[in-house]
C-alpha positions in Angstrom: 0.0 0.0 0.0 1.2 3.6 -0.7 1.1 5.6 2.5 1.9 9.4 2.9 3.0 10.6 6.3 3.2 14.1 7.6 4.0 15.7 10.9 4.6 19.0 12.6 7.6 19.6 14.8 6.0 17.8 17.8 5.3 14.7 15.7 8.5 14.5 13.6 10.2 11.8 15.7 7.2 9.5 15.8 6.6 10.1 12.0 10.1 8.8 11.3 9.5 5.7 13.5 6.1 5.1 11.7 7.8 5.4 8.4 10.4 2.8 9.3 7.7 0.5 10.7 5.6 0.7 7.5 8.6 0.1 5.2 9.5 -3.0 7.2 5.9 -4.2 6.7 6.4 -3.8 3.0 4.5 -0.6 2.3 5.6 2.3 0.0 6.0 5.3 2.2 6.4 9.0 1.4 7.3 11.3 4.3 5.9 14.7 3.2 6.4 18.2 4.4 9.1 19.4 6.8 9.9 16.6 9.2 13.1 18.1 10.5 11.8 18.8 13.9 12.0 22.6 13.5 8.8 24.6 14.2 6.2 23.9 11.5 2.5 24.5 11.2 0.3 21.3 11.2 -2.1 22.5 8.5 0.9 22.5 6.0 1.5 18.8 6.6 -2.2 18.0 6.6 -2.6 19.7 3.2 0.4 17.8 1.7 -0.8 14.4 2.8 -4.5 15.0 1.9 -3.5 16.2 -1.6 -1.4 13.0 -2.1 -4.5 11.0 -1.4 -7.0 12.9 -3.5 -4.5 13.0 -6.4 -4.1 9.3 -6.2 -0.5 9.4 -5.2 -1.2 7.6 -1.9 -3.8 5.1 -0.7 -3.8 6.3 2.9 -2.2 8.9 5.1 -1.0 9.3 8.6 -0.7 12.7 10.3 1.0 13.3 13.6 1.0 16.5 15.7 0.9 17.2 19.5 -2.6 16.1 20.1 -3.7 14.9 16.6 -6.7 17.1 16.8 -5.4 19.9 14.7 -4.3 17.5 12.0 -7.8 15.9 11.9 -9.5 19.3 11.7 -7.3 20.5 8.9 -7.3 17.3 6.9 -11.1 17.0 7.1 -11.4 20.3 5.3 -10.2 18.6 2.1 -13.0 17.1 0.0 -12.7 13.3 0.0 -10.6 13.0 3.1 -12.0 11.1 6.1 -9.4 11.8 8.8 -9.9 10.1 12.2 -8.1 10.7 15.5 -7.2 7.4 17.1 -6.0 7.1 20.7 -6.3 3.3 20.9 -6.5 0.2 18.8 -10.3 0.0 18.9 -10.8 3.6 17.6 -8.3 2.9 14.9 -10.1 -0.3 13.8 -13.5 1.3 13.9 -12.3 4.3 11.9 -11.5 1.9 9.1 -14.3 -0.6 9.3 -17.2 1.8 9.9 -15.9 5.1 8.5 -13.5 4.0 5.8 -11.0 6.6 7.2 -8.3 7.3 4.7 -6.2 9.4 7.1 -5.1 8.3 10.6 -4.3 11.2 13.0 -2.1 10.5 16.0 -1.0 12.4 19.1 2.7 12.7 19.7 2.2 14.0 23.2 -0.4 11.5 24.5 0.8 8.2 23.0 4.0 6.3 23.5 5.9 4.7 20.7 4.6 1.2 21.5 1.0 2.2 21.4 1.5 4.2 18.2 3.0 1.1 16.6 0.0 -1.0 17.7 -2.5 1.6 16.5 -0.8 1.9 13.1 -0.7 -1.9 12.7 -4.4 -2.3 13.5 -5.4 0.6 11.2 -3.3 -0.6 8.3 -4.8 -4.1 8.4 -8.4 -3.1 9.0 -10.8 -3.0 6.1 -14.0 -1.1 5.4 -17.2 -3.2 6.1 -19.5 -1.3 3.7 -23.2 -2.3 4.2 -25.1 0.1 6.5 -21.9 2.2 6.8 -22.0 3.1 3.0 -25.3 5.0 3.5 -23.7 7.1 6.2 -20.6 7.8 4.2 -22.8 9.0 1.3 -24.4 11.4 3.7 -21.0 12.7 4.8 -20.2 13.2 1.1 -23.4 15.3 0.6 -22.4 17.4 3.6 -18.9 18.0 2.0 -20.7 19.4 -1.0 -23.0 21.7 1.0 -26.0 19.5 0.7 -28.6 18.3 3.2 -27.5 14.8 4.2 -31.1 13.7 4.2 -31.8 14.6 0.6 
């Protein structure tokens, strides 16, 4: 799978660890944006990773900042992105199986390296269930386009 990773300065070290983990697991990985650890703004990385997905250059994305919240907010502004903040394995799995999340957002400040590794593993292997969830995703798409989801 092709995975784009982005981080701000608070998430740079974890982003590099996630990149190594995914490469070992056999994925193609692109570390996008400034991951040097110098002060950067999280919306810049969220934009880079989101654009890689909507342009078909990546299948999924992973974004890491201090809390993961800012990345999720910024990424979800991009049409076609379904970014989910995961703080544990269950939320990671459900973000894929129920919401078909194509971007995983992680907290560098609240999660240790071991938990991040487990969350990423679960998220990468989880699949979208479809079924009743497809109707809900269609409603989210209508909201993205400024439409009433009930229409």
